N, C-alpha and C positions, 0 to 999 in steps of 0.2 A: 765745481766745489771739490775741495780736498778733504782727506781724512785727517789732516794735520790741523789741530786747533787746541786751544788751551782748556776750554770747558764747554759744557752744554747747558743751555738755559731752556727749560720747558715751561711754557705759560699755559695754564689750564683755567678756562672759564666754565663755571657750572651754573646752570639755571634750574629753578624750581626744585630746590633741595628739600627733601622731606625732614631732614634733621634740623635741630635748632641752630640758627646762625647767630644767635645773640648770647650764647653761653661761652664765656671766655675760657673756662676750664676745659670744656668739651673740645673747642677748636684747638687749644694748646695741646691737649692730649692727642688729637688726631695728627697734628704735625710732628709731635715728638715721636709717636709710634711709627709714622711714615719714615722718619729719618732712621730710627732704630732698625726697622724691617728692611730698609734699603741698604743697610750695611754702613751707614755714615757714622762718623765720630762726632758726637754731640759735644760742643764746647759751652754753649749757653742757650737758655730759652727765655724769651721775653714776650710779654703780651700786654695789650691795652684794651679796656672796655670803654667804648665811646658812649656818650649820652646824647640823645635818648636811646640810641641803638647802634650796633655794629661792633666788630671785634677785629683787631689785628694781632697776629701771632707770628713770631720770628724764631726760627731755630737756627742758630749759628752753628755750622758744622766745620770741622777742620778742612773739609773739601769745598766749602762756600756757605750756602744757606738754603733753607726752605722757608716759605712764608705763606700766610693766608690773610686775606682781607675780605670781610663780609659786609654785605648790604642787606640786612634782614627785610627792610622795607621793599626791596626789589626781589627778594628770595634768590640772591645771587652771591656767589663767592668766587674770588680770583686767587688762584694758587700759583706760586713760583717755585720751581725746583732748579737751582743753579748749582752745578758741581764742576769742579776742576778735575781733570783726568777722566778716566773711563771705567772706574771700578764700582761706582755707586749704581745700584739698580733702581733707576728712577721709575721704571714701569711698575715695579712693585709698590713704590710709594704712591703713585697715582692710583693704582688699583685699590689700595687700602683706603685712600681718601674718598674715592667714589663709593665704596661699600659703606663707609661711615656716614657720608653726607647725603647719599641717595638722590642724586640729581636726575632730572628727566632728560636733560640735554647737556652735553659736554663738548667743548671745542678746545683742541690742543694745538699749540704752535711750538716749533722747535727752532732754536737759534744756536749756531756755533759761535762761541765767543773766542776772540783772539785769532780767528782764521785770517791768514794773510800776513801775520806779523813776520818781520824779517827772521829768517831761520826756521819758519814753520812750513 
């Protein structure tokens, strides 16, 4: 594996969250705050409340996107942190989301996007 890649994509699964996973404003605020605290440039924020339950929130950043998708009926949330370049502090974003959502279990996966492109 090389250190030359276009962006990093961190996938975070959280189980047994103590916070409300069905409050669209709360989830949107978590993701917006995570982007701000990570040093990202926010372009747009969008969210949707599903019926009977569940929330999706997307923060489009100049460096790519942060997103959250919740399944309150399973007490589960999936977060994506995708950034181009290496200046955004994803670890801070993840830490802030963990403190707000209070999961009992967290699984994190890291992918390098664009690795192996010609010229990389």
